[in-house]
C-alpha positions in Angstrom: 10.8 -37.3 -34.3 12.4 -36.9 -30.8 11.6 -39.6 -28.3 9.7 -38.4 -25.2 12.5 -39.7 -22.9 15.0 -37.3 -24.6 12.6 -34.4 -24.1 12.1 -35.2 -20.5 15.9 -35.5 -19.9 16.5 -32.2 -21.6 13.8 -30.5 -19.6 15.1 -31.9 -16.3 18.7 -30.7 -17.2 17.5 -27.2 -18.0 15.5 -27.0 -14.8 18.4 -28.2 -12.7 20.7 -25.6 -14.2 18.2 -22.8 -13.6 17.8 -23.9 -10.0 21.5 -23.8 -9.1 22.6 -21.1 -6.7 25.1 -18.7 -8.1 27.9 -17.4 -5.8 26.2 -14.0 -5.7 22.9 -15.5 -4.6 24.8 -17.5 -1.9 26.4 -14.4 -0.6 23.1 -12.5 -0.4 21.4 -15.4 1.4 24.2 -15.5 4.0 24.2 -11.7 4.5 22.3 -10.8 7.6 19.5 -8.3 7.2 20.1 -4.9 8.9 17.9 -4.2 11.9 14.8 -2.2 10.9 14.8 1.6 11.5 12.0 4.2 11.9 9.4 1.7 13.2 6.7 3.7 14.9 3.8 1.3 15.1 5.2 -2.3 14.5 6.4 -4.0 17.6 9.1 -6.2 16.0 12.9 -6.1 16.2 14.3 -8.1 13.3 14.4 -7.6 9.6 12.9 -11.1 8.9 9.9 -10.3 11.2 9.4 -7.0 9.4 9.7 -8.7 6.0 7.0 -11.2 6.9 4.6 -8.5 8.1 5.3 -6.4 4.9 4.5 -9.5 2.8 1.0 -9.7 4.4 0.5 -6.0 3.6 1.4 -6.5 -0.1 -1.1 -9.4 -0.3 -3.8 -7.6 1.6 -3.6 -4.5 -0.6 -2.3 -6.0 -3.8 0.6 -3.5 -4.0 4.4 -3.7 -3.9 6.8 -2.0 -1.5 7.0 1.2 -3.6 3.4 2.0 -2.9 4.2 3.2 0.6 8.0 3.3 0.6 10.7 5.3 -1.1 12.8 3.0 -3.3 16.0 2.0 -1.6 15.1 3.9 1.7 12.4 2.0 3.5 12.9 4.2 6.6 12.0 7.4 4.8 8.7 9.1 5.6 8.5 11.0 2.4 5.5 9.0 1.0 2.3 10.1 2.7 0.8 6.7 2.1 3.2 5.3 4.7 1.6 7.5 7.4 -1.9 6.3 6.3 -0.6 2.7 6.6 0.5 3.4 10.1 -2.9 4.6 11.1 -4.5 1.5 9.5 -2.1 -0.8 11.3 -2.9 1.0 14.6 -6.7 0.5 13.9 -6.4 -3.2 13.2 -4.2 -3.6 16.3 -6.8 -1.9 18.4 -9.7 -4.0 17.0 -7.8 -7.2 17.4 -6.7 -6.2 20.9 -10.1 -5.0 22.2 -12.5 -7.5 20.6 -10.6 -10.6 19.6 -10.0 -12.6 22.8 -6.4 -13.0 21.6 -7.3 -14.1 18.1 -6.5 -12.3 14.9 -10.0 -11.1 13.7 -9.2 -8.4 11.2 -6.3 -7.8 8.8 -5.7 -5.5 5.8 -7.3 -8.1 3.6 -10.5 -8.0 5.7 -11.4 -4.7 4.0 -9.0 -4.3 1.1 -9.5 -7.7 -0.5 -6.2 -7.4 -2.4 -6.8 -3.9 -3.7 -5.3 -0.5 -2.6 -8.7 1.0 -1.9 -10.9 -0.7 0.7 -14.0 -2.4 -0.4 -16.8 -0.6 1.5 -19.7 -2.5 0.1 -20.2 -5.8 -1.7 -20.3 -5.9 -5.5 -23.9 -5.7 -6.7 -25.3 -9.1 -7.8 -26.7 -9.4 -11.3 -30.0 -11.1 -11.5 -30.0 -14.1 -13.7 
């Protein structure tokens, strides 16, 4: 029987080894993100800003980047879903600008609830 202390030490050693940064990861972390291109609706100027906004879209719609973007070429307009996304972004900007008194009132999640198709009506309740 292995003492619990030995198991704990082994587990901590493995976790520490997994968490160490490799030279390749360190290079990637230090490499600056290129400036975004082909932005038609978003009013941001840096890669990290765009990245943060895109992460909110992935949560709001429950999708990954490839849902709207061409793999490896985020600036491409070849996917028609990207144009739909631009229209939706414009709509939420207008709603938030016209009716929100400076507060964020609606987002992708407001309607989509983590799914690609917006929820147009609540789920029917089952009587108990």
